[in-house]
VOKOLLUM-312062 format. One record per atom (N, C-alpha, C): residue number from 1; x, y, z. Coordinates in nm, 3 decimals, padded with zeros to 5 digits. Each point is the difference from the previous one (the first is absolute). Layout:
<atoms>
+-----+---------+---------+---------+
:   i :    east :   north :      up :
+-----+---------+---------+---------+
: NUM :       X :       Y :       Z :
...
+-----+---------+---------+---------+
</atoms>
This chain:
<atoms>
+-----+---------+---------+---------+
:   i :    east :   north :      up :
+-----+---------+---------+---------+
:   1 : -07.227 : -07.285 : -05.548 :
:   1 : -00.071 :  00.144 :  00.041 :
:   1 : -00.123 : -00.093 :  00.059 :
:   2 : -00.060 :  00.046 :  00.095 :
:   2 : -00.146 :  00.005 :  00.033 :
:   2 : -00.142 :  00.038 : -00.094 :
:   3 : -00.074 : -00.088 : -00.002 :
:   3 : -00.096 :  00.000 : -00.073 :
:   3 : -00.158 : -00.028 :  00.081 :
:   4 : -00.067 :  00.059 : -00.026 :
:   4 : -00.127 :  00.031 :  00.038 :
:   4 : -00.077 : -00.081 : -00.113 :
:   5 : -00.122 : -00.121 :  00.038 :
:   5 : -00.088 : -00.039 : -00.057 :
:   5 : -00.184 :  00.014 : -00.012 :
:   6 : -00.060 : -00.020 : -00.063 :
:   6 : -00.162 : -00.023 :  00.040 :
:   6 : -00.012 : -00.084 : -00.065 :
:   7 : -00.053 : -00.109 :  00.062 :
:   7 : -00.003 : -00.119 : -00.110 :
:   7 : -00.141 : -00.068 :  00.040 :
:   8 : -00.062 : -00.079 : -00.101 :
:   8 : -00.146 : -00.055 : -00.001 :
:   8 :  00.084 : -00.145 : -00.092 :
:   9 : -00.086 : -00.079 :  00.090 :
:   9 :  00.043 : -00.146 : -00.030 :
:   9 : -00.149 : -00.051 : -00.068 :
:  10 : -00.066 : -00.042 : -00.056 :
:  10 : -00.141 : -00.051 : -00.004 :
:  10 :  00.023 : -00.193 : -00.018 :
:  11 : -00.084 : -00.080 :  00.041 :
:  11 :  00.018 : -00.093 : -00.021 :
:  11 : -00.123 :  00.005 : -00.096 :
:  12 : -00.019 : -00.112 : -00.129 :
:  12 : -00.095 : -00.004 : -00.083 :
:  12 : -00.063 : -00.165 : -00.031 :
:  13 : -00.089 : -00.011 : -00.066 :
:  13 : -00.008 : -00.145 :  00.018 :
:  13 : -00.071 : -00.079 :  00.085 :
:  14 : -00.017 : -00.121 :  00.042 :
:  14 : -00.076 : -00.055 :  00.076 :
:  14 :  00.102 : -00.016 :  00.123 :
:  15 :  00.151 :  00.052 :  00.007 :
:  15 :  00.104 : -00.043 :  00.114 :
:  15 : -00.067 :  00.068 :  00.153 :
:  16 :  00.033 : -00.012 :  00.110 :
:  16 : -00.064 :  00.064 :  00.092 :
:  16 :  00.051 :  00.191 :  00.015 :
:  17 : -00.034 :  00.110 :  00.007 :
:  17 :  00.067 :  00.088 :  00.032 :
:  17 :  00.109 :  00.018 :  00.050 :
:  18 : -00.027 : -00.087 :  00.177 :
:  18 :  00.080 :  00.062 :  00.121 :
:  18 :  00.164 : -00.034 : -00.062 :
:  19 : -00.021 : -00.179 : -00.030 :
:  19 :  00.156 : -00.032 :  00.058 :
:  19 :  00.070 :  00.048 : -00.133 :
:  20 : -00.034 :  00.050 : -00.149 :
:  20 :  00.117 :  00.047 : -00.067 :
:  20 :  00.049 :  00.160 :  00.065 :
:  21 : -00.087 :  00.069 :  00.047 :
:  21 :  00.054 :  00.132 :  00.002 :
:  21 :  00.055 : -00.002 :  00.152 :
:  22 : -00.001 : -00.129 :  00.087 :
:  22 :  00.046 : -00.003 :  00.160 :
:  22 :  00.144 : -00.060 : -00.050 :
:  23 :  00.014 : -00.056 : -00.093 :
:  23 :  00.152 : -00.068 : -00.046 :
:  23 :  00.030 :  00.117 : -00.057 :
:  24 : -00.009 :  00.112 : -00.083 :
:  24 :  00.060 :  00.073 : -00.074 :
:  24 :  00.014 :  00.110 :  00.104 :
:  25 : -00.037 :  00.055 :  00.122 :
:  25 :  00.048 :  00.078 :  00.135 :
:  25 :  00.124 : -00.071 :  00.054 :
:  26 : -00.087 : -00.124 :  00.013 :
:  26 :  00.139 : -00.070 :  00.130 :
:  26 :  00.158 : -00.047 : -00.110 :
:  27 : -00.002 :  00.052 : -00.150 :
:  27 :  00.118 : -00.075 : -00.068 :
:  27 :  00.063 :  00.209 :  00.011 :
:  28 : -00.063 :  00.061 : -00.032 :
:  28 :  00.008 :  00.136 :  00.010 :
:  28 :  00.103 :  00.040 :  00.215 :
:  29 : -00.045 : -00.023 :  00.018 :
:  29 :  00.034 : -00.026 :  00.160 :
:  29 :  00.136 : -00.060 :  00.020 :
:  30 : -00.037 : -00.141 : -00.072 :
:  30 :  00.162 : -00.064 : -00.017 :
:  30 :  00.090 :  00.048 : -00.040 :
:  31 : -00.030 :  00.102 : -00.081 :
:  31 :  00.111 :  00.101 : -00.076 :
:  31 :  00.062 :  00.127 :  00.041 :
:  32 : -00.042 :  00.009 :  00.145 :
:  32 :  00.006 :  00.104 :  00.092 :
:  32 : -00.043 :  00.148 : -00.092 :
:  33 : -00.152 : -00.027 : -00.036 :
:  33 : -00.054 :  00.063 : -00.076 :
:  33 : -00.115 :  00.096 :  00.114 :
:  34 : -00.005 :  00.123 :  00.026 :
:  34 : -00.119 :  00.068 :  00.110 :
:  34 : -00.106 : -00.027 : -00.078 :
:  35 : -00.112 : -00.087 :  00.138 :
:  35 : -00.134 :  00.017 : -00.131 :
:  35 : -00.119 :  00.066 :  00.079 :
:  36 : -00.062 :  00.037 : -00.081 :
:  36 : -00.105 :  00.093 :  00.082 :
:  36 : -00.173 : -00.018 : -00.038 :
:  37 : -00.074 : -00.056 :  00.034 :
:  37 : -00.095 : -00.021 : -00.077 :
:  37 : -00.117 :  00.067 :  00.026 :
:  38 : -00.057 :  00.055 : -00.112 :
:  38 : -00.102 :  00.126 :  00.007 :
:  38 : -00.106 : -00.080 : -00.076 :
:  39 : -00.129 :  00.101 :  00.057 :
:  39 : -00.127 : -00.100 : -00.055 :
:  39 : -00.005 : -00.010 : -00.153 :
:  40 :  00.083 :  00.017 : -00.107 :
:  40 :  00.013 : -00.018 : -00.109 :
:  40 :  00.124 : -00.061 : -00.077 :
:  41 :  00.108 :  00.032 :  00.057 :
:  41 :  00.108 : -00.052 : -00.023 :
:  41 :  00.115 : -00.018 :  00.121 :
:  42 :  00.116 : -00.063 : -00.031 :
:  42 :  00.108 :  00.052 :  00.093 :
:  42 :  00.090 :  00.092 : -00.042 :
:  43 :  00.069 :  00.011 :  00.110 :
:  43 :  00.106 :  00.123 : -00.055 :
:  43 :  00.107 : -00.043 :  00.031 :
:  44 :  00.130 : -00.030 : -00.047 :
:  44 :  00.160 : -00.081 :  00.004 :
:  44 :  00.029 :  00.100 : -00.057 :
:  45 :  00.145 : -00.026 :  00.128 :
:  45 :  00.104 :  00.094 : -00.014 :
:  45 :  00.111 : -00.067 :  00.052 :
:  46 :  00.164 :  00.060 : -00.084 :
:  46 :  00.097 : -00.135 :  00.024 :
:  46 :  00.080 :  00.065 : -00.108 :
:  47 :  00.093 : -00.044 :  00.027 :
:  47 :  00.156 : -00.014 : -00.129 :
:  47 : -00.070 : -00.008 : -00.168 :
:  48 :  00.014 :  00.049 : -00.031 :
:  48 : -00.084 : -00.064 : -00.173 :
:  48 :  00.047 : -00.168 : -00.039 :
:  49 :  00.139 : -00.025 :  00.028 :
:  49 :  00.036 : -00.128 : -00.058 :
:  49 : -00.130 : -00.129 :  00.100 :
:  50 :  00.039 :  00.068 :  00.135 :
:  50 : -00.104 : -00.092 :  00.062 :
:  50 : -00.197 : -00.005 : -00.088 :
:  51 :  00.020 :  00.097 :  00.009 :
:  51 : -00.155 :  00.000 : -00.001 :
:  51 : -00.023 : -00.073 : -00.087 :
:  52 :  00.075 :  00.071 : -00.167 :
:  52 : -00.064 : -00.080 : -00.120 :
:  52 :  00.033 : -00.160 :  00.002 :
:  53 :  00.130 : -00.033 :  00.050 :
:  53 :  00.015 : -00.072 :  00.021 :
:  53 : -00.101 : -00.115 :  00.073 :
:  54 : -00.073 :  00.037 :  00.119 :
:  54 : -00.109 : -00.033 :  00.065 :
:  54 : -00.099 : -00.010 : -00.086 :
:  55 : -00.049 :  00.102 : -00.078 :
:  55 : -00.159 : -00.008 : -00.101 :
:  55 :  00.035 : -00.056 : -00.109 :
:  56 :  00.133 : -00.056 : -00.021 :
:  56 :  00.022 : -00.089 : -00.169 :
:  56 : -00.054 : -00.153 :  00.123 :
:  57 :  00.072 : -00.029 :  00.109 :
:  57 : -00.006 : -00.088 :  00.055 :
:  57 : -00.180 : -00.041 :  00.005 :
:  58 : -00.067 :  00.086 :  00.101 :
:  58 : -00.122 : -00.001 :  00.048 :
:  58 : -00.079 : -00.024 : -00.095 :
:  59 :  00.013 :  00.072 : -00.100 :
:  59 : -00.106 : -00.010 : -00.121 :
:  59 :  00.023 : -00.127 : -00.081 :
:  60 :  00.089 : -00.050 :  00.009 :
:  60 :  00.048 : -00.118 : -00.091 :
:  60 : -00.065 : -00.109 :  00.122 :
:  61 :  00.003 : -00.026 :  00.082 :
:  61 : -00.089 : -00.080 :  00.142 :
:  61 : -00.177 :  00.024 : -00.013 :
:  62 : -00.021 :  00.101 : -00.032 :
:  62 : -00.123 :  00.042 :  00.010 :
:  62 : -00.028 : -00.056 : -00.166 :
:  63 :  00.025 :  00.029 : -00.103 :
:  63 : -00.043 : -00.060 : -00.132 :
:  63 :  00.009 : -00.127 :  00.002 :
:  64 :  00.113 : -00.074 :  00.071 :
:  64 : -00.038 : -00.138 :  00.044 :
:  64 : -00.100 : -00.085 :  00.021 :
:  65 : -00.074 :  00.074 :  00.121 :
:  65 : -00.115 : -00.067 :  00.064 :
:  65 : -00.176 :  00.036 : -00.081 :
:  66 :  00.079 :  00.128 : -00.138 :
:  66 : -00.161 : -00.010 : -00.085 :
:  66 :  00.070 :  00.164 : -00.034 :
:  67 : -00.151 :  00.038 : -00.040 :
:  67 :  00.040 :  00.162 : -00.078 :
:  67 :  00.033 :  00.064 :  00.076 :
:  68 : -00.016 :  00.099 : -00.091 :
:  68 :  00.091 :  00.151 :  00.143 :
:  68 : -00.043 :  00.095 : -00.063 :
:  69 :  00.033 :  00.101 :  00.055 :
:  69 :  00.053 :  00.166 : -00.085 :
:  69 :  00.075 :  00.065 :  00.125 :
:  70 :  00.094 :  00.056 : -00.072 :
:  70 :  00.081 :  00.149 :  00.071 :
:  70 :  00.015 :  00.089 :  00.005 :
:  71 : -00.009 :  00.081 :  00.045 :
:  71 : -00.042 :  00.168 : -00.016 :
:  71 :  00.112 :  00.035 :  00.086 :
:  72 :  00.092 :  00.073 : -00.024 :
:  72 :  00.157 :  00.078 :  00.031 :
:  72 : -00.013 :  00.139 : -00.012 :
:  73 :  00.024 :  00.098 :  00.086 :
:  73 :  00.019 :  00.113 : -00.036 :
:  73 :  00.134 :  00.035 :  00.071 :
:  74 :  00.164 :  00.028 : -00.026 :
:  74 :  00.058 :  00.057 :  00.081 :
:  74 :  00.073 :  00.105 : -00.036 :
:  75 :  00.098 :  00.038 :  00.132 :
:  75 :  00.019 :  00.160 :  00.031 :
:  75 :  00.129 : -00.022 :  00.063 :
:  76 :  00.112 :  00.083 : -00.081 :
:  76 :  00.105 :  00.040 :  00.104 :
:  76 : -00.048 :  00.110 :  00.072 :
:  77 : -00.022 :  00.055 :  00.013 :
:  77 :  00.025 :  00.154 :  00.012 :
:  77 : -00.118 :  00.033 :  00.107 :
:  78 : -00.112 : -00.077 :  00.044 :
:  78 : -00.087 :  00.110 :  00.044 :
:  78 : -00.096 : -00.160 :  00.027 :
:  79 : -00.099 :  00.075 :  00.117 :
:  79 : -00.093 : -00.180 :  00.078 :
:  79 : -00.087 :  00.018 : -00.114 :
:  80 : -00.100 : -00.123 :  00.011 :
:  80 : -00.082 : -00.007 : -00.088 :
:  80 : -00.139 : -00.031 :  00.071 :
+-----+---------+---------+---------+
</atoms>
């Protein structure tokens, strides 16, 4: 099933904001997710298993670098 998600990842604490977010985006792309940057978030589309697997891996990778917050809205029937 194809899903579309609106995703925001915020790095918290003393880490630099750029690296965990860029690494997170790369993980999504490596899992064949389509990633569109907007001014406030990422719009990610792809097969649900690939997207959810990529979210888990990307979040764990970002969390290992420091504190972070991940906010996700997912939809399988509409554009976000």
